Wavefront OBJ file of the C-alpha trace (Angstrom):
o trace
v -5.561 2.981 -4.268
v -4.699 6.999 -4.467
v -5.783 7.847 -1.358
v -4.709 7.763 2.726
v -6.223 8.129 6.116
v -5.584 11.678 6.671
v -2.910 12.724 9.019
v -2.979 15.661 11.449
v -0.642 17.629 9.286
v -2.593 16.816 6.043
v -5.605 18.243 7.941
v -3.835 21.085 8.571
v -2.439 21.790 5.028
v -6.241 21.237 3.940
v -5.123 18.204 1.874
v -8.654 17.080 2.256
v -9.874 19.901 -0.373
v -6.740 20.189 -2.064
v -6.419 16.118 -3.057
v -10.230 15.558 -2.872
v -10.107 14.403 -6.572
v -8.130 11.770 -5.663
v -10.010 10.100 -2.507
v -12.804 7.959 -4.886
v -10.664 7.660 -7.930
v -9.916 3.912 -7.400
v -13.540 3.260 -6.589
v -14.821 5.363 -9.627
v -12.578 3.486 -12.014
v -14.151 1.275 -14.663
v -12.722 -1.633 -16.437
v -12.411 -0.272 -20.670
v -10.222 -3.498 -21.403
v -9.759 -7.111 -20.698
v -7.897 -9.823 -22.390
v -6.684 -13.121 -21.417
v -3.842 -15.005 -23.036
v -2.102 -18.607 -22.408
v 1.297 -19.022 -23.000
v 2.503 -22.420 -22.462
v 2.396 -22.898 -18.747
v 1.467 -19.317 -17.945
v -1.546 -17.323 -18.247
v -1.599 -13.741 -18.700
v -4.625 -11.529 -17.729
v -4.288 -7.519 -18.985
v -6.747 -5.044 -18.073
v -7.171 -1.280 -18.206
v -8.886 0.743 -15.662
v -10.487 4.268 -16.199
v -11.873 7.169 -14.042
v -13.880 9.522 -15.983
v -13.395 12.325 -13.202
v -9.487 12.624 -13.554
v -9.101 10.931 -16.632
v -6.520 8.466 -15.133
v -5.842 5.353 -16.431
v -4.322 2.573 -14.975
v -2.743 -0.649 -17.207
v -2.832 -4.013 -14.948
v -1.106 -7.263 -16.319
v -1.122 -10.445 -14.105
v 0.805 -13.181 -15.098
v 0.026 -16.621 -13.423
v 3.011 -19.183 -13.372
v 2.929 -22.601 -13.030
v 4.194 -22.744 -9.417
v 1.329 -20.569 -8.330
v 2.992 -17.163 -8.108
v 1.085 -14.060 -9.616
v 3.615 -11.547 -11.269
v 1.674 -7.973 -11.246
v 2.726 -5.177 -13.453
v 1.053 -1.463 -12.627
v 1.077 1.429 -14.933
v -1.051 4.771 -13.861
v -1.044 7.550 -16.221
v -2.037 10.825 -14.746
v -2.066 14.163 -16.286
v 0.618 16.454 -14.811
v -2.482 19.326 -14.259
v -3.824 17.354 -11.800
v -3.234 17.782 -7.899
v -0.436 15.599 -6.482
v -1.466 11.924 -5.122
v -1.306 10.807 -1.632
v -0.381 7.413 -2.712
v -0.203 5.268 -5.665
v -0.645 1.466 -5.047
v -3.086 -1.599 -4.691
v -4.860 -2.688 -1.683
v -6.445 -5.881 -0.921
v -7.957 -7.841 2.460
v -6.266 -10.778 3.631
v -7.866 -13.628 6.249
v -7.260 -12.008 9.806
v -5.296 -15.853 10.144
v -2.295 -14.089 8.903
v -1.326 -12.257 11.996
v 2.280 -12.405 11.700
v 4.245 -10.220 9.285
v 8.079 -10.353 8.042
v 9.883 -7.923 5.540
v 13.164 -7.190 4.571
v 13.113 -3.441 4.070
v 13.037 -0.260 6.594
v 12.137 -0.673 10.360
v 11.060 -1.401 12.710
v 8.956 1.381 13.263
v 6.339 3.164 10.897
v 8.509 5.259 8.168
v 7.761 7.336 5.263
v 9.616 9.054 2.679
v 10.258 12.448 4.460
v 10.798 10.131 7.647
v 13.024 7.128 7.439
v 16.326 8.521 8.442
v 16.383 6.574 11.541
v 14.409 3.319 10.092
v 17.196 1.049 8.786
v 16.923 -1.574 6.427
v 16.870 -4.744 7.971
v 15.004 -7.963 8.596
v 12.314 -7.553 11.016
v 8.986 -9.330 12.285
v 6.186 -8.891 14.469
v 2.580 -9.242 14.923
v 0.102 -7.670 12.297
v -1.328 -5.838 15.509
v 1.816 -4.617 16.505
v 1.964 -2.432 13.201
v -0.989 -0.146 14.375
v -0.021 3.098 16.633
v -3.522 4.239 17.874
v -3.155 7.674 17.375
v -5.606 9.862 19.632
v -7.009 10.737 16.098
v -7.068 7.601 13.681
v -4.938 8.459 10.623
v -2.362 6.598 8.387
v -0.161 4.508 10.402
v 2.584 1.603 10.334
v 3.747 2.729 6.931
v 7.114 0.714 5.326
v 9.186 2.206 3.095
v 12.354 0.536 0.612
v 10.824 -3.048 0.937
v 12.470 -5.729 -1.103
v 10.051 -8.314 0.173
v 7.008 -8.687 3.047
v 5.148 -11.611 3.878
v 2.145 -12.418 6.136
v 1.550 -16.047 7.637
v -0.630 -17.855 9.936
v 0.398 -19.715 12.922
v 1.372 -22.707 10.811
v 3.672 -20.584 8.960
v 1.648 -20.771 5.588
v 0.577 -17.550 4.062
v 2.291 -15.168 0.916
v 5.599 -13.072 0.174
v 5.327 -10.009 -1.799
v 8.585 -9.606 -3.530
v 9.592 -6.890 -6.243
v 13.070 -6.183 -8.060
v 13.069 -2.461 -7.159
v 12.085 -1.587 -3.490
v 8.468 -0.792 -2.948
v 6.470 0.496 0.006
v 3.889 -1.609 1.880
v 1.632 -1.696 4.934
v -0.237 -4.291 6.866
v -3.091 -3.513 9.009
v -5.145 -5.336 11.439
v -8.742 -3.990 10.101
v -10.065 -2.675 6.978
v -8.288 0.229 6.030
v -11.267 2.481 6.081
v -11.394 2.355 10.014
v -8.798 4.973 10.136
v -10.692 7.404 7.921
v -12.200 10.743 9.463
v -15.554 10.584 10.949
v -18.448 12.070 8.665
v -20.626 14.642 9.435
v -23.206 13.633 12.520
v -20.720 10.831 13.281
v -19.140 10.472 16.531
v -15.648 11.469 17.024
v -12.935 8.305 16.728
v -10.359 7.482 18.855
v -7.464 5.683 17.676
v -7.671 3.324 20.976
v -11.018 2.068 20.319
v -10.293 0.189 17.008
v -10.244 -3.234 17.213
v -9.046 -6.062 15.050
v -11.442 -7.137 12.304
v -12.350 -10.139 10.839
v -10.364 -9.289 7.843
v -6.563 -7.355 7.139
v -5.722 -4.859 5.102
v -2.587 -5.556 2.831
v -1.266 -2.555 1.124
v 1.552 -3.204 -2.027
v 2.562 0.406 -2.945
v 4.836 2.211 -5.431
v 4.633 5.075 -2.645
v 2.905 7.418 -0.559
v 3.573 11.196 -0.165
v 5.553 12.247 2.562
v 3.641 13.486 5.923
v 5.294 16.726 6.235
v 5.473 18.511 9.768
v 7.432 21.853 9.560
v 4.194 22.662 11.303
v 0.665 21.572 11.711
v -1.327 24.280 10.475
v -0.364 25.307 6.935
v 2.727 23.677 5.665
v 2.425 21.255 3.070
v 4.843 18.539 2.333
v 8.260 19.408 0.774
v 8.094 18.749 -3.074
v 10.906 16.000 -3.286
v 8.698 13.852 -1.260
v 5.535 14.172 -2.758
v 4.047 12.241 -6.013
v 3.132 14.557 -8.483
v 0.645 13.711 -11.088
v 2.491 11.928 -14.073
v 3.207 8.066 -15.057
v 4.319 5.602 -12.427
v 5.286 2.006 -13.071
v 6.283 -0.812 -10.700
v 6.004 -4.614 -10.758
v 5.638 -7.352 -7.744
v 5.471 -10.814 -7.251
v 2.785 -12.528 -4.905
v 4.483 -16.114 -3.851
v 2.760 -18.871 -1.870
v 4.814 -20.109 0.790
v 4.541 -22.454 3.551
v 6.153 -23.449 6.661
v 8.876 -25.526 5.232
v 10.231 -22.297 2.970
v 13.234 -20.237 3.939
v 11.741 -17.005 3.694
v 15.252 -15.242 3.758
v 16.026 -17.577 0.409
v 12.574 -16.837 -1.382
v 13.216 -13.431 -0.778
v 16.482 -13.154 -1.733
v 15.900 -15.218 -4.858
v 13.252 -13.533 -6.186
v 14.511 -9.592 -5.529
v 17.477 -10.626 -7.744
l 1 2 3 4 5 6 7 8 9 10 11 12 13 14 15 16 17 18 19 20 21 22 23 24 25 26 27 28 29 30 31 32 33 34 35 36 37 38 39 40 41 42 43 44 45 46 47 48 49 50 51 52 53 54 55 56 57 58 59 60 61 62 63 64 65 66 67 68 69 70 71 72 73 74 75 76 77 78 79 80 81 82 83 84 85 86 87 88 89 90 91 92 93 94 95 96 97 98 99 100 101 102 103 104 105 106 107 108 109 110 111 112 113 114 115 116 117 118 119 120 121 122 123 124 125 126 127 128 129 130 131 132 133 134 135 136 137 138 139 140 141 142 143 144 145 146 147 148 149 150 151 152 153 154 155 156 157 158 159 160 161 162 163 164 165 166 167 168 169 170 171 172 173 174 175 176 177 178 179 180 181 182 183 184 185 186 187 188 189 190 191 192 193 194 195 196 197 198 199 200 201 202 203 204 205 206 207 208 209 210 211 212 213 214 215 216 217 218 219 220 221 222 223 224 225 226 227 228 229 230 231 232 233 234 235 236 237 238 239 240 241 242 243 244 245 246 247 248 249 250 251 252 253 254 255 256 257
């Protein structure tokens, strides 16, 4: 996924038009290659996705391990003549039974590349609903940077854990992400406080997201060092099934090595 629910600052600096080419890029992508390889007790799935508008290409590798873990390798290739990216990452929907989130990374409040000095790296946990902040105008919220691992668990303590050998970014929200998008022409205005818990939750596992800016809210763009210029990006992570008898700190520690 390459888009984010636009913030007030994004609207002020005209990101809607400046970065519009990326909004539907993920949905436009078509599969141009797909291969499956079996190697002993492992299965490797390799696929290539291509967007005909931006000419951006994503190469994905899924390695299914015998213990049920899934190792994902991601590479984005984007020409440097394209606009900067709002985000680089992957998005999925998970069961709303996974109401507890726990992570080792920056927290406990939301944080971004240019808004994280007050969010210290530590071990945090809470309910998924608590990660959402009801801004008057629905917008990007709840983000977490410098994440070593993050888990989502049900009330029995079963669920999944995502870990990476390098810090990544992540987000969990208690509804489908597009609920945060600004209204289309003719639709009634949304208020952040009106959003309700959904039947499924959004889970982002990202390389990163551009900063939120805020020198002012009527034109100033995000400082270049906190942006994601169009170029090649690589990151990997592993999705691990966990159960109530598992020590999350120990699993996270081992997988982060």
